[in-house]
C-alpha positions as a printed Julia matrix, in Angstrom:
90×3 Matrix{Float64}:
  0.0     0.0     0.0
  2.67    2.51    1.03
  4.92    1.38   -1.78
  2.15    1.87   -4.34
  1.47    5.32   -2.9
  5.15    6.27   -3.2
  5.24    5.04   -6.78
  2.11    7.01   -7.64
  3.51   10.15   -6.01
  6.86    9.64   -7.75
  5.09    9.42  -11.12
  3.25   12.66  -10.38
  6.52   14.42   -9.55
  8.17   12.99  -12.67
  5.35   14.18  -14.91
  5.62   17.63  -13.32
  9.38   17.54  -14.09
 10.29   17.59  -10.4
 12.91   14.94  -11.03
 14.81   15.25   -7.75
 11.65   14.68   -5.7
 10.59   11.86   -8.01
 13.93   10.1    -7.62
 13.74   10.36   -3.83
 10.26    8.83   -3.81
 11.36    6.03   -6.14
 14.34    5.36   -3.86
 12.03    5.23   -0.86
  9.93    2.65   -2.7
 13.07    0.54   -3.19
 13.9     0.82    0.52
 10.4    -0.3     1.42
 10.68   -3.22   -0.96
 13.85   -4.39    0.76
 12.1    -4.24    4.13
  9.16   -6.3     2.88
 11.46   -9.16    2.04
  9.3   -10.82   -0.62
 10.97   -9.78   -3.88
  8.82  -11.94   -6.15
  5.59  -10.38   -4.93
  6.78   -6.84   -5.64
  9.19   -7.41   -8.53
  7.12   -5.33  -10.94
  7.0    -2.39   -8.53
 10.74   -2.61   -7.89
 11.43   -2.61  -11.63
  9.15    0.39  -12.07
 10.92    2.21   -9.24
 14.37    1.49  -10.68
 13.32    2.71  -14.13
 11.85    5.82  -12.55
 15.02    6.53  -10.59
 17.2     6.23  -13.68
 14.88    8.37  -15.8
 14.54   11.07  -13.14
 18.22   11.18  -12.27
 19.22   11.41  -15.94
 16.74   14.23  -16.58
 18.09   16.07  -13.54
 21.68   15.49  -14.71
 20.8    16.87  -18.15
 19.26   19.95  -16.58
 22.37   20.52  -14.45
 24.61   20.01  -17.47
 22.6    22.57  -19.45
 23.29   25.04  -16.63
 27.04   24.26  -16.78
 27.01   22.4   -13.46
 29.07   19.56  -14.85
 30.41   18.13  -11.58
 26.92   18.02  -10.08
 25.54   16.47  -13.28
 28.15   13.7   -13.09
 27.27   13.03   -9.45
 23.57   12.74  -10.24
 24.24   10.48  -13.23
 26.4     8.26  -11.02
 23.44    7.82   -8.68
 21.4     6.58  -11.64
 24.08    4.08  -12.55
 23.73    2.39   -9.16
 20.25    1.25  -10.19
 21.16    0.26  -13.75
 24.86   -0.7   -13.78
 24.66   -2.5   -17.14
 23.27    0.53  -18.97
 25.96    1.63  -21.42
 24.33    5.07  -21.79
 25.22    6.01  -18.21
């Protein structure tokens, strides 16, 4: 229930282009999933949260890069890579 609420709120923030808030809510959903301890039951939600984190972090990194905050952009992109280490685009 709480995880679904966090995912829904994260999607709302992402659609409103509040990527930092969205990423934090997605990360909270991942933390809740780890506490629940039944990965098969919530696998779809965890996948959705990971995809949301990567998307939001990359959008935020792009925004920072566009503002010439290159170090900060790299830091944010590195946070995305934690959730998708095999992604060659990161």
